[in-house]
C-alpha positions in Angstrom: -14.1 11.1 -16.4 -11.9 8.5 -14.6 -13.8 7.2 -11.6 -11.5 4.7 -9.9 -8.8 2.0 -10.3 -9.2 -1.4 -8.6 -6.9 -4.4 -8.1 -8.3 -7.9 -8.9 -6.2 -10.5 -7.1 -5.6 -14.1 -8.2 -5.8 -17.3 -6.2 -4.2 -20.7 -5.7 -5.9 -24.0 -4.8 -4.6 -25.8 -1.7 -5.8 -29.2 -2.7 -8.4 -29.8 -5.5 -10.4 -33.0 -5.3 -12.8 -33.8 -8.1 -15.5 -35.8 -6.5 -18.0 -36.6 -9.2 -19.9 -35.4 -12.3 -23.4 -34.0 -12.4 -26.0 -34.8 -15.0 -25.5 -31.3 -16.5 -21.9 -32.1 -17.2 -20.4 -30.0 -14.4 -17.9 -31.7 -12.1 -18.2 -31.4 -8.3 -15.1 -30.7 -6.3 -13.7 -29.8 -3.0 -10.9 -27.3 -2.6 -9.3 -24.6 -0.4 -9.0 -21.2 -2.2 -6.1 -18.9 -1.0 -5.4 -15.4 -2.3 -2.0 -14.4 -3.7 -0.4 -11.1 -4.4 -0.7 -11.3 -8.2 -3.3 -9.0 -9.6 -4.8 -7.4 -12.7 -5.8 -3.7 -12.5 -9.1 -2.4 -13.8 -9.8 1.3 -14.5 -13.4 2.5 -14.5 -14.4 5.6 -16.4 -17.7 7.4 -17.2 -19.4 6.2 -20.4 -22.9 6.0 -21.8 -22.1 2.5 -23.2 -20.5 -0.6 -21.7 -17.1 -1.0 -23.3 -13.6 -2.2 -22.4 -10.0 -2.2 -23.6 -7.2 -4.5 -22.5 -3.4 -4.4 -22.4 -3.2 -8.0 -23.7 -4.3 -8.1 -27.3 -4.9 -11.9 -27.1 -7.9 -11.4 -24.9 -11.3 -10.6 -26.5 -12.9 -7.3 -25.4 -16.3 -8.1 -26.9 -19.3 -9.9 -25.3 -17.1 -13.0 -24.7 -15.1 -11.2 -22.1 -16.1 -11.9 -18.5 -15.8 -8.2 -17.5 -18.3 -7.3 -20.2 -20.5 -10.2 -19.3 -20.4 -9.1 -15.6 -21.4 -5.6 -16.4 -24.2 -6.6 -18.7 -25.6 -9.1 -16.2 -25.7 -6.5 -13.5 -27.3 -4.0 -16.0 -29.9 -6.5 -16.9 -30.6 -7.5 -13.3 -31.1 -3.8 -12.3 -33.1 -2.9 -15.4 -30.9 0.1 -16.1 -29.2 1.5 -19.2 -26.1 2.9 -17.5 -22.7 2.4 -19.1 -19.0 2.1 -18.1 -15.7 2.2 -19.9 -13.3 -0.4 -18.4 -9.5 -0.6 -19.1 -8.0 -4.0 -18.0 -4.3 -4.0 -17.3 -3.7 -7.8 -17.6 -0.9 -9.1 -15.3 -2.3 -12.5 -14.1 -1.6 -15.0 -16.9 -4.6 -16.8 -18.4 -4.7 -20.6 -18.8 -2.8 -20.7 -15.5 -5.4 -21.9 -13.0 -5.1 -18.7 -11.0 -8.7 -17.4 -11.6 -7.6 -14.1 -13.1 -10.7 -13.8 -15.4 -13.0 -14.8 -12.6 -11.4 -12.2 -10.2 -11.8 -9.5 -12.9 -15.5 -10.4 -13.3 -16.1 -10.3 -9.6 -14.4 -7.0 -9.3 -16.6 -5.5 -12.0 -19.8 -6.8 -10.3 -18.7 -5.4 -6.9 -17.6 -2.0 -8.2 -20.5 -1.4 -10.5 -23.0 -2.4 -7.8 -21.7 0.6 -6.0 -21.0 3.0 -8.9 -24.4 2.4 -10.5 -26.1 2.4 -7.0 -27.8 -0.9 -7.8 -27.5 -2.0 -4.1 -27.9 -5.7 -5.0 -27.6 -7.8 -1.9 -24.8 -10.3 -1.3 -27.1 -13.1 -2.2 -28.2 -11.5 -5.4 -24.7 -10.7 -6.4 -23.7 -14.4 -5.6 -26.4 -15.6 -8.0 -25.1 -13.4 -10.8 -21.5 -14.5 -10.0 -22.3 -18.2 -10.2 -23.7 -17.8 -13.8 -20.4 -16.1 -14.8 -18.1 -18.9 -13.6 -17.5 -21.3 -10.7 -14.6 -19.3 -9.2 -16.3 -15.9 -9.4 -18.2 -16.1 -6.0 -15.0 -16.6 -4.1 -13.5 -13.4 -5.4 -16.7 -11.6 -4.9 -17.1 -12.3 -1.2 -13.9 -13.6 0.4 -10.6 -12.0 1.5 -8.6 -15.0 2.8 -8.9 -18.8 2.8 -12.2 -20.4 1.9 -13.4 -24.0 1.6 -15.3 -24.6 -1.5 -17.5 -27.5 -2.6 -20.2 -28.1 -5.2 -18.8 -26.7 -8.5 -16.7 -24.4 -6.4 -19.6 -22.0 -5.7 -20.6 -23.3 -2.2 -18.2 -21.4 0.1 -17.2 -21.4 3.7 -15.1 -18.4 4.8 -12.4 -19.9 7.1 -11.3 -16.5 8.4 -7.7 -17.5 8.0 -4.6 -16.7 5.9 -1.6 -18.9 5.0 1.4 -18.5 7.4 3.9 -19.1 4.6 5.8 -17.2 1.8 4.2 -18.3 -1.5 6.1 -18.4 -4.7 3.7 -18.8 -7.7 5.2 -19.7 -11.1 3.7 -19.5 -14.6 5.8 -21.8 -16.9 4.5 -20.1 -20.1 2.1 -22.9 -20.9 -1.6 -22.1 -21.3 -3.9 -25.0 -20.3 -7.6 -24.6 -20.8 -10.1 -25.7 -18.2 -11.9 -27.7 -20.9 -8.7 -29.6 -21.7 -8.0 -30.3 -18.0 -11.5 -31.8 -17.4 -11.3 -33.9 -20.5 -7.9 -35.4 -19.6 -7.7 -35.8 -15.8 -7.7 -39.3 -14.3 -11.0 -39.8 -12.4 -10.9 -41.3 -8.9 -14.4 -40.7 -7.6 -14.8 -43.7 -5.2 -12.1 -42.9 -2.7 -12.4 -41.7 0.9 -12.0 -37.9 1.0 -9.8 -36.1 3.5 -11.3 -33.3 5.6 -9.7 -30.4 3.7 -11.5 -27.8 5.8 -10.1 -29.1 9.2 -6.7 -29.8 7.8 -6.4 -26.2 6.4 -7.5 -24.8 9.8 -5.0 -26.9 11.7 -2.2 -25.8 9.2 -2.9 -22.1 9.7 -3.7 -22.1 13.4 -1.0 -24.5 14.8 1.4 -25.0 11.9 0.5 -28.7 11.7 2.2 -29.8 8.5 1.1 -33.5 8.7 -2.0 -32.7 6.5 0.0 -31.6 3.5 -0.2 -35.0 1.7 -3.9 -34.7 1.7 -3.9 -31.5 -0.4 -3.7 -33.3 -3.7 -4.7 -31.7 -7.0 -6.5 -34.2 -9.2 -5.5 -32.3 -12.4 -1.8 -32.6 -11.6 -1.0 -36.2 -12.8 -2.5 -35.6 -16.3 -1.0 -32.1 -16.6 2.4 -33.4 -15.6 2.2 -36.2 -18.1 1.4 -33.9 -21.0 3.4 -30.8 -19.9 6.8 -31.9 -18.5 7.9 -28.2 -18.1 5.1 -27.8 -15.5 6.3 -30.9 -13.6 9.8 -29.5 -13.6 8.7 -26.3 -11.9 7.3 -28.3 -9.0 10.5 -30.4 -8.5 12.6 -27.2 -8.7 10.5 -25.5 -5.9 10.8 -28.6 -3.7 14.5 -28.9 -4.3 14.8 -25.2 -3.4 13.3 -25.8 0.1 9.6 -25.5 -0.4 7.7 -27.5 2.2 4.8 -28.1 -0.1 4.4 -27.4 -3.9 1.4 -28.1 -6.2 -0.3 -27.3 -9.4 -2.9 -24.5 -8.9 -6.4 -25.1 -10.3 -6.3 -26.8 -13.7 -2.8 -25.4 -14.3 -0.4 -24.5 -15.6 0.8 -22.3 -12.7 2.6 -24.1 -9.8 3.1 -22.7 -6.3 5.5 -23.5 -3.5 5.1 -22.7 0.2 8.2 -21.6 2.1 8.8 -21.1 5.8 11.8 -18.7 5.2 11.9 -15.7 2.9 15.5 -16.3 1.9 14.7 -19.8 0.7 11.7 -18.5 -1.3 13.9 -15.8 -3.0 16.6 -18.3 -3.8 14.1 -20.8 -5.3 12.8 -18.0 -7.6 16.3 -17.5 -8.9 16.6 -21.2 -9.9 13.7 -20.9 -12.3 14.1 -19.9 -16.0 14.1 -16.1 -16.5 11.3 -16.3 -19.0 8.9 -17.6 -16.4 6.6 -15.1 -14.8 6.7 -15.2 -11.0 4.7 -13.9 -8.0 5.9 -13.5 -4.4 3.3 -13.4 -1.6 4.1 -12.7 2.0 2.7 -14.7 5.0 -0.7 -13.6 6.2 -1.8 -12.2 2.8 -5.4 -11.3 2.3 -7.2 -9.5 -0.6 -8.1 -5.9 -0.1 -11.7 -5.1 -1.3 
């Protein structure tokens, strides 16, 4: 029996500063997460076993899939044997730095916590989310902008949304997070900007002076190795974007626009083969 269908929204990073490397190999960072109107859809149906199918045949649907991992982690936490059949309609490109897989996993945790009547607390769900991936806690608990530090798992809800039209572009290049962390150019000894305050000023008063601080430390290396990605950013800026940047570890690039007409025109300047997303001002995730 079909139980429900849920949207799993993606994100962009407004600034991503890699601040150091921990003894366990994880890098520490600071970033601002912002939701965009690009989403996967997950259907949940009754089943005695945990299983899934996916519209994209390139994605595994075995124990390596984050949705399966999320369901099994909650099952193990609760000490139950309940099952679920999941159908993932994949729209958010992977290898794009948009957190699609993390959002899917967070959605599974949140939905199954209710369907299975586990009633795990937000703190308990957060602990499960961190083990699945650094971005998963954001999608689990937030709806709008959030400041993140640590490995991306220490979150402050800013209670804000971006006052701009957002055009997000996937230039058909898949960049793995592993590659990005191996190839970025470290700069750990600099003075860090206050991303949290700058993001708040940007949203509350429209102060654009802070935009230069929202650098993405993956961008120089990605642009050096993937010139098509660099070209997307320049195309968005030439099209009237007031700020454009790589998202996450790439390859997606986003541009912020003050006027809808400019955003639409900029989208038309991009290759027809590129997948695009359009997000209105004030967008927040519905959970």
